[in-house]
C-alpha positions as CSV (number, residue, x, y, z in Angstrom):
1,X,38.1,15.9,-6.5
2,X,38.5,16.3,-10.3
3,X,35.6,16.5,-12.7
4,X,36.7,13.2,-14.3
5,X,36.7,11.5,-10.9
6,X,33.2,12.9,-10.1
7,X,31.8,11.6,-13.4
8,X,32.9,8.1,-12.6
9,X,30.7,8.2,-9.4
10,X,27.6,9.4,-11.2
11,X,24.6,7.1,-11.1
12,X,22.8,6.8,-14.5
13,X,19.3,5.6,-13.9
14,X,17.5,3.5,-16.5
15,X,15.0,5.7,-18.4
16,X,16.4,9.0,-17.0
17,X,17.7,11.8,-19.3
18,X,21.4,12.6,-19.2
19,X,20.6,16.4,-19.1
20,X,19.3,17.8,-15.8
21,X,17.6,20.8,-17.6
22,X,13.9,20.6,-17.8
23,X,13.6,22.2,-21.3
24,X,9.7,22.2,-21.3
25,X,9.5,24.4,-18.2
26,X,12.3,26.9,-18.9
27,X,11.4,30.6,-18.4
28,X,13.3,33.9,-18.4
29,X,14.6,33.3,-14.9
30,X,16.9,30.7,-16.4
31,X,19.0,33.6,-17.8
32,X,19.1,35.4,-14.4
33,X,22.7,36.1,-13.5
34,X,22.1,36.3,-9.8
35,X,20.3,32.9,-9.8
36,X,23.2,31.5,-11.8
37,X,25.7,32.7,-9.2
38,X,23.7,31.1,-6.4
39,X,23.5,27.8,-8.3
40,X,27.2,27.9,-9.0
41,X,27.9,28.5,-5.3
42,X,25.8,25.4,-4.4
43,X,27.7,23.3,-6.9
44,X,31.1,24.4,-5.6
45,X,30.1,23.6,-2.0
46,X,28.6,20.2,-2.9
47,X,30.8,18.2,-5.2
48,X,28.1,15.5,-5.5
49,X,25.4,18.0,-6.6
50,X,24.6,16.1,-9.8
51,X,24.0,12.9,-7.9
52,X,21.8,14.7,-5.4
53,X,19.7,16.4,-8.1
54,X,19.2,13.1,-10.0
55,X,18.1,11.3,-6.8
56,X,15.7,14.1,-6.0
57,X,14.2,14.0,-9.5
58,X,13.7,10.3,-9.5
59,X,10.2,8.9,-9.3
60,X,10.6,5.2,-8.9
61,X,7.9,2.7,-9.9
62,X,6.2,1.6,-6.8
63,X,3.4,-0.8,-7.9
64,X,0.5,-1.5,-10.2
65,X,-3.3,-1.3,-10.1
66,X,-5.2,-4.6,-9.8
67,X,-8.8,-3.6,-10.0
68,X,-11.2,-0.7,-9.5
69,X,-14.9,-0.8,-8.9
70,X,-16.6,2.5,-9.4
71,X,-14.5,5.6,-9.8
72,X,-10.8,5.5,-8.5
73,X,-8.6,8.5,-9.3
74,X,-4.9,8.3,-9.7
75,X,-3.3,11.7,-9.0
76,X,0.2,12.5,-10.2
77,X,1.0,16.1,-9.5
78,X,-1.7,18.2,-11.1
79,X,-2.7,15.4,-13.5
80,X,-5.1,12.6,-12.7
81,X,-6.4,9.5,-14.5
82,X,-8.6,6.6,-13.7
83,X,-7.0,3.7,-11.9
84,X,-7.2,0.4,-14.0
85,X,-5.6,-3.0,-14.1
86,X,-1.8,-2.6,-14.3
87,X,-2.0,1.2,-14.0
88,X,1.6,2.3,-13.2
89,X,2.1,3.7,-9.7
90,X,5.0,6.0,-9.0
91,X,6.5,7.6,-5.9
92,X,4.4,10.6,-4.9
93,X,1.1,9.3,-6.5
94,X,-2.2,9.5,-4.6
95,X,-5.0,7.0,-5.1
96,X,-8.5,8.3,-4.1
97,X,-11.8,6.5,-4.3
98,X,-15.2,8.2,-4.6
99,X,-18.5,7.0,-3.0
100,X,-19.3,3.3,-3.5
101,X,-15.9,2.8,-5.2
102,X,-13.3,0.3,-4.2
103,X,-9.7,-0.5,-5.4
104,X,-7.0,-3.2,-4.9
105,X,-3.4,-2.2,-5.7
106,X,-0.2,-4.2,-5.9
107,X,3.1,-3.0,-4.6
108,X,6.3,-4.3,-6.0
109,X,7.4,-6.3,-2.9
110,X,4.0,-8.2,-2.9
111,X,2.1,-5.9,-0.5
112,X,-1.6,-5.7,-1.3
113,X,-3.6,-2.5,-0.5
114,X,-7.4,-2.4,-0.4
115,X,-8.9,1.0,-0.6
116,X,-12.5,1.5,0.5
117,X,-14.9,4.2,-0.7
118,X,-14.3,7.8,0.3
119,X,-10.6,7.0,1.0
120,X,-7.2,8.4,0.0
121,X,-3.7,7.1,0.3
122,X,-0.4,8.8,-0.8
123,X,2.3,6.5,-2.0
124,X,5.4,8.4,-0.9
125,X,8.4,6.2,-1.4
126,X,9.8,2.8,-2.1
127,X,13.4,2.0,-1.0
128,X,15.1,-1.2,-2.0
129,X,17.8,-2.2,0.4
130,X,20.3,-5.0,0.5
131,X,18.6,-6.9,3.3
132,X,15.1,-5.5,3.3
133,X,12.6,-3.3,1.4
134,X,11.0,-0.1,2.7
135,X,7.7,1.7,2.0
136,X,6.5,5.0,3.3
137,X,2.8,5.9,2.7
138,X,0.3,8.4,4.2
139,X,-3.3,7.5,4.7
140,X,-5.0,10.8,4.2
141,X,-8.4,9.6,5.2
142,X,-10.8,6.7,4.9
143,X,-10.6,2.9,5.3
144,X,-7.4,1.1,4.1
145,X,-6.2,-2.5,4.4
146,X,-2.4,-2.8,4.2
147,X,-1.4,-6.4,3.7
148,X,2.3,-7.3,3.4
149,X,3.1,-10.5,1.5
150,X,3.3,-13.6,3.8
151,X,5.2,-16.7,2.9
152,X,2.6,-19.0,4.5
153,X,0.0,-20.9,2.5
154,X,-3.7,-20.2,2.9
155,X,-6.2,-22.7,4.2
156,X,-7.7,-24.9,1.4
157,X,-11.4,-25.3,2.4
158,X,-13.3,-25.0,-1.0
159,X,-15.1,-22.0,0.4
160,X,-16.0,-19.2,-2.1
161,X,-14.4,-15.8,-2.1
162,X,-15.6,-13.0,0.1
163,X,-14.7,-9.8,-1.8
164,X,-17.1,-10.6,-4.5
165,X,-17.6,-7.0,-5.8
166,X,-14.3,-7.3,-7.6
167,X,-15.1,-10.6,-9.3
168,X,-14.2,-11.6,-11.9
169,X,-10.9,-9.7,-12.0
170,X,-9.8,-8.2,-15.3
171,X,-6.7,-10.3,-14.8
172,X,-8.2,-13.4,-16.5
173,X,-5.4,-15.8,-15.3
174,X,-6.8,-15.5,-11.7
175,X,-10.3,-16.6,-12.3
176,X,-11.7,-19.8,-10.7
177,X,-12.4,-22.8,-13.0
178,X,-16.1,-23.4,-13.9
179,X,-16.9,-27.1,-13.7
180,X,-19.1,-29.0,-16.1
181,X,-22.3,-30.4,-14.5
182,X,-24.4,-33.3,-15.4
183,X,-28.2,-32.8,-16.0
184,X,-31.2,-34.6,-17.3
185,X,-34.2,-33.5,-19.3
186,X,-36.4,-33.6,-16.1
187,X,-34.1,-31.1,-14.5
188,X,-33.2,-28.9,-17.5
189,X,-32.6,-25.7,-15.4
190,X,-29.7,-27.4,-13.8
191,X,-27.6,-26.5,-16.8
192,X,-27.7,-22.9,-15.8
193,X,-25.8,-23.7,-12.6
194,X,-22.0,-23.3,-13.1
195,X,-20.2,-24.3,-9.9
196,X,-16.6,-23.1,-9.5
197,X,-13.8,-25.4,-8.3
198,X,-12.7,-23.2,-5.4
199,X,-10.5,-25.9,-3.9
200,X,-8.4,-26.2,-7.0
201,X,-8.3,-22.4,-7.2
202,X,-7.0,-22.2,-3.6
203,X,-4.5,-25.0,-4.2
204,X,-3.1,-23.2,-7.3
205,X,-2.7,-19.9,-5.3
206,X,-0.7,-21.8,-2.7
207,X,1.5,-23.4,-5.4
208,X,2.3,-19.9,-6.8
209,X,3.2,-18.7,-3.2
210,X,5.5,-21.7,-2.7
211,X,7.2,-21.2,-6.1
212,X,7.8,-17.5,-5.4
213,X,9.1,-18.2,-1.9
214,X,12.1,-19.9,-3.4
215,X,13.7,-16.5,-4.2
216,X,12.0,-13.9,-2.0
217,X,11.5,-15.4,1.5
218,X,14.7,-13.9,3.0
219,X,13.9,-10.2,2.3
220,X,11.3,-8.6,4.6
221,X,9.5,-5.4,4.0
222,X,9.4,-2.5,6.6
223,X,6.3,-0.4,6.3
224,X,6.0,3.1,7.6
225,X,2.3,4.0,7.6
226,X,1.6,7.7,8.4
227,X,-1.8,8.9,9.6
228,X,-2.5,12.6,10.5
229,X,-2.5,11.6,14.2
230,X,0.0,8.8,14.5
231,X,2.3,6.4,12.7
232,X,2.3,2.6,12.6
233,X,5.5,0.9,11.5
234,X,6.8,-2.6,11.5
235,X,8.1,-5.5,9.4
236,X,5.7,-7.5,7.2
237,X,2.8,-5.4,8.5
238,X,-0.7,-6.6,7.9
239,X,-3.2,-4.1,9.3
240,X,-6.5,-2.3,8.7
241,X,-6.8,1.4,9.2
242,X,-9.8,3.8,9.7
243,X,-8.6,7.4,9.5
244,X,-11.3,10.0,10.1
245,X,-10.4,13.6,9.1
246,X,-10.5,15.8,12.2
247,X,-11.4,12.9,14.4
248,X,-10.1,9.8,16.0
249,X,-8.3,7.1,14.0
250,X,-8.5,3.3,14.5
251,X,-6.3,0.4,13.4
252,X,-5.9,-3.3,13.9
253,X,-2.9,-5.5,13.2
254,X,-4.4,-8.8,12.0
255,X,-3.5,-12.2,13.2
256,X,-2.6,-15.2,11.0
257,X,-6.0,-16.8,11.8
258,X,-7.9,-13.7,10.7
259,X,-6.0,-13.7,7.4
260,X,-6.7,-17.3,6.7
261,X,-3.2,-18.7,6.9
262,X,-2.2,-22.3,7.6
263,X,-0.4,-22.4,10.9
264,X,2.7,-24.4,11.5
265,X,5.6,-24.6,13.9
266,X,8.2,-21.9,14.0
267,X,5.9,-19.1,12.8
268,X,6.2,-17.0,15.9
269,X,8.8,-14.8,14.3
270,X,6.5,-14.0,11.4
271,X,4.0,-12.2,13.6
272,X,5.9,-9.7,15.7
273,X,4.3,-6.6,17.2
274,X,4.4,-3.3,15.5
275,X,5.4,0.2,16.8
276,X,3.2,3.3,17.1
277,X,4.7,6.8,17.1
278,X,2.7,9.6,18.8
279,X,2.3,13.2,17.8
280,X,3.8,16.2,19.6
281,X,7.0,18.2,19.0
282,X,8.7,16.7,22.1
283,X,6.8,13.4,22.4
284,X,9.2,10.7,21.4
285,X,7.3,7.9,23.2
286,X,6.8,4.7,21.2
287,X,3.8,2.4,21.8
288,X,3.7,-1.3,21.2
289,X,0.9,-2.7,19.0
290,X,-0.3,-6.2,19.6
291,X,-1.9,-8.3,16.8
292,X,-5.6,-9.1,17.1
293,X,-6.8,-5.9,18.8
294,X,-8.4,-2.7,17.5
295,X,-6.6,0.5,18.8
296,X,-8.1,4.0,19.1
297,X,-5.9,7.0,18.5
298,X,-7.0,10.3,19.9
299,X,-7.6,13.1,17.4
300,X,-4.4,14.9,18.5
301,X,-2.3,11.8,18.4
302,X,-1.4,12.0,22.1
303,X,-3.2,8.8,23.3
304,X,-3.4,5.2,22.2
305,X,-6.0,2.9,23.7
306,X,-6.7,-0.8,23.1
307,X,-10.4,-1.2,22.5
308,X,-12.5,-3.9,24.3
309,X,-13.6,-6.6,21.9
310,X,-17.3,-5.8,22.4
311,X,-16.8,-2.2,21.2
312,X,-15.1,-2.9,17.9
313,X,-17.9,-4.8,16.2
314,X,-18.6,-1.9,14.0
315,X,-15.5,-2.8,12.0
316,X,-16.3,-6.4,11.4
317,X,-17.5,-5.9,7.7
318,X,-13.9,-5.1,6.7
319,X,-12.6,-8.4,8.1
320,X,-15.5,-10.4,6.7
321,X,-15.1,-9.0,3.1
322,X,-11.3,-9.7,3.1
323,X,-11.3,-13.1,4.8
324,X,-11.0,-15.1,1.6
325,X,-9.4,-13.3,-1.4
326,X,-8.0,-16.1,-3.5
327,X,-8.2,-14.3,-6.8
328,X,-6.4,-11.2,-5.4
329,X,-3.7,-13.5,-3.9
330,X,-3.2,-15.1,-7.3
331,X,-3.0,-11.7,-9.0
332,X,-0.3,-10.7,-6.5
333,X,1.8,-13.8,-7.1
334,X,1.6,-13.5,-10.9
335,X,2.4,-9.8,-10.8
336,X,5.2,-10.4,-8.4
337,X,6.7,-12.9,-10.8
338,X,6.3,-10.5,-13.8
339,X,7.6,-7.3,-12.3
340,X,9.5,-7.8,-9.1
341,X,12.1,-10.6,-9.3
342,X,14.9,-8.0,-9.6
343,X,14.2,-6.7,-6.0
344,X,15.4,-10.0,-4.5
345,X,18.5,-10.6,-6.5
346,X,21.9,-10.5,-4.9
347,X,23.1,-7.2,-6.4
348,X,25.4,-5.1,-4.3
349,X,26.6,-2.7,-7.0
350,X,24.5,0.6,-7.0
351,X,25.7,1.5,-10.5
352,X,24.5,-1.8,-12.0
353,X,21.2,-1.6,-10.1
354,X,20.6,2.0,-11.3
355,X,21.5,1.3,-14.9
356,X,19.7,-2.0,-15.3
357,X,16.6,-1.5,-13.2
358,X,16.3,2.3,-12.6
359,X,16.4,2.2,-8.8
360,X,18.6,3.5,-6.1
361,X,20.1,0.7,-4.0
362,X,20.0,1.4,-0.3
363,X,22.1,-0.1,2.5
364,X,20.9,-2.2,5.4
365,X,18.1,-1.6,7.8
366,X,20.0,-3.2,10.7
367,X,20.8,-0.8,13.6
368,X,24.2,-2.4,13.9
369,X,25.5,-1.1,10.6
370,X,23.5,2.1,10.6
371,X,23.4,2.3,6.8
372,X,21.1,4.0,4.4
373,X,17.7,2.5,5.2
374,X,18.3,2.7,9.0
375,X,19.2,6.4,8.7
376,X,16.3,7.1,6.5
377,X,13.9,5.5,9.0
378,X,15.4,7.4,11.9
379,X,15.0,10.7,10.0
380,X,11.4,9.9,9.1
381,X,10.4,9.2,12.7
382,X,11.5,12.7,13.8
383,X,10.4,14.6,10.6
384,X,7.0,13.0,10.4
385,X,6.2,13.6,14.0
386,X,7.0,17.3,13.7
387,X,5.4,18.0,10.4
388,X,2.2,16.2,11.2
389,X,2.0,17.9,14.6
390,X,2.4,21.2,12.8
391,X,-0.3,20.3,10.3
392,X,-2.6,19.6,13.2
393,X,-2.0,23.0,14.8
394,X,-2.6,24.8,11.5
395,X,-5.9,22.9,11.2
396,X,-6.9,23.8,14.7
397,X,-6.2,27.5,14.1
398,X,-8.3,27.4,10.9
399,X,-11.1,25.6,12.7
400,X,-11.1,28.3,15.5
401,X,-11.3,31.1,12.8
402,X,-14.3,29.4,11.2
403,X,-16.1,28.9,14.5
404,X,-15.7,32.6,15.2
405,X,-17.6,33.3,11.9
406,X,-20.3,30.8,12.9
407,X,-19.0,28.1,10.5
408,X,-17.8,24.6,11.1
409,X,-14.9,22.5,9.7
410,X,-15.8,19.1,8.3
411,X,-15.0,16.1,10.6
412,X,-15.4,12.7,9.1
413,X,-17.5,10.0,10.9
414,X,-17.3,6.2,10.5
415,X,-20.3,4.8,8.9
416,X,-21.4,2.0,6.5
417,X,-20.4,4.2,3.5
418,X,-17.0,2.4,3.7
419,X,-18.4,-1.1,3.1
420,X,-22.2,-1.1,2.4
421,X,-22.1,-1.7,-1.4
422,X,-19.5,-4.5,-1.1
423,X,-21.4,-6.1,1.8
424,X,-24.7,-6.1,-0.1
425,X,-22.9,-7.7,-3.1
426,X,-21.5,-10.3,-0.8
427,X,-24.8,-11.3,0.7
428,X,-26.5,-11.2,-2.7
429,X,-24.0,-13.7,-4.2
430,X,-24.2,-15.8,-1.1
431,X,-27.9,-16.2,-1.3
432,X,-27.5,-17.3,-4.9
433,X,-25.2,-20.1,-3.7
434,X,-22.1,-18.7,-5.4
435,X,-23.0,-20.6,-8.5
436,X,-23.1,-17.7,-10.9
437,X,-21.6,-17.4,-14.3
438,X,-19.0,-14.7,-15.1
439,X,-21.6,-12.8,-17.1
440,X,-23.9,-12.6,-14.1
441,X,-21.0,-11.3,-12.0
442,X,-20.2,-8.6,-14.5
443,X,-23.8,-7.4,-14.8
444,X,-24.2,-7.1,-11.0
445,X,-21.2,-4.8,-10.6
């Protein structure tokens, strides 16, 4: 293949430099003749070397921050910043919350992620395919809610929101309307009460969902959620995870009723089971995850057990606090409209997609065609199982060495530290009747 023919196949990504040389990090080794010979040999053996390097250097935009309460750190390599409203999230970023700190983030396909205190999640990759989108993330530790966008409307019941610690959002367009109230001189204190029109708020959220459904309903998202001791994967995944470092992990795939959706005929295809991938170098077993049940994963990732309903009451605060999140839903739909419409367009030319939007366009997920996304998923199943198994063995060796010295390795335990501040805020606002002004909300955070 000639150089002219090779150049016609190069993908120029929007916002990426033409030069592959990182001028800021050049050192004396750049002039090393032996290194140059090795590099030349690689280029001669791989005619598409330039495309491979550009793809490897790409850090595609994955999402945005919605809100942080407390201290939420966004790590990008060795740098870190505070996570705020509309903070840019790139592939490879890690979001970590400190004690009594909470965060909601928005991913480009409409997936919402809630991060509880003392938790960490690594956003590894986003892949936009022709027939579906794909996310790979790793929950390092803590309590995470992963909530893929659903096309169904939410129940309109004029009930107040549950995740009150985030209210009001910095995203002002999502706030509930405060209604005027009549009062008399004999009841002058009534003027201090400012009731919100939650029914109108919920109706507006459903209208935004319906409008966005006109162009995104036909493109599902496949989520690949990696834990140290297991992987949960599936289309349009909506699940809560509790990952305890050095200990067991727990997760639950939520049902439509638990998420507050309106139910209608023909929805059975929207709530399929997910898959669980075990740990072990030779363990290729795949478990099936049913919605509505908490599962316990052994610390080594060799066993998966469905928990009896009476034994999972310890996790009820997470479901309570995220049962009615109208403002967060509105934020998702508005951000989706602003940042994500390109993901659902009928573009089949990778060059156009790269130049205009700055993303690599992947093939189909379907196992019939066995194109890009399908092959990527098959690779990740095997690679993740092996690398996470190796990580576990390294940790066990380190643990044994510490024990010989009379020391112990930290093992995380589940406790109210993951929800206590948000739960107290919920009950405090509930006792006040949810008739508080925005100033009172701000002062109580």
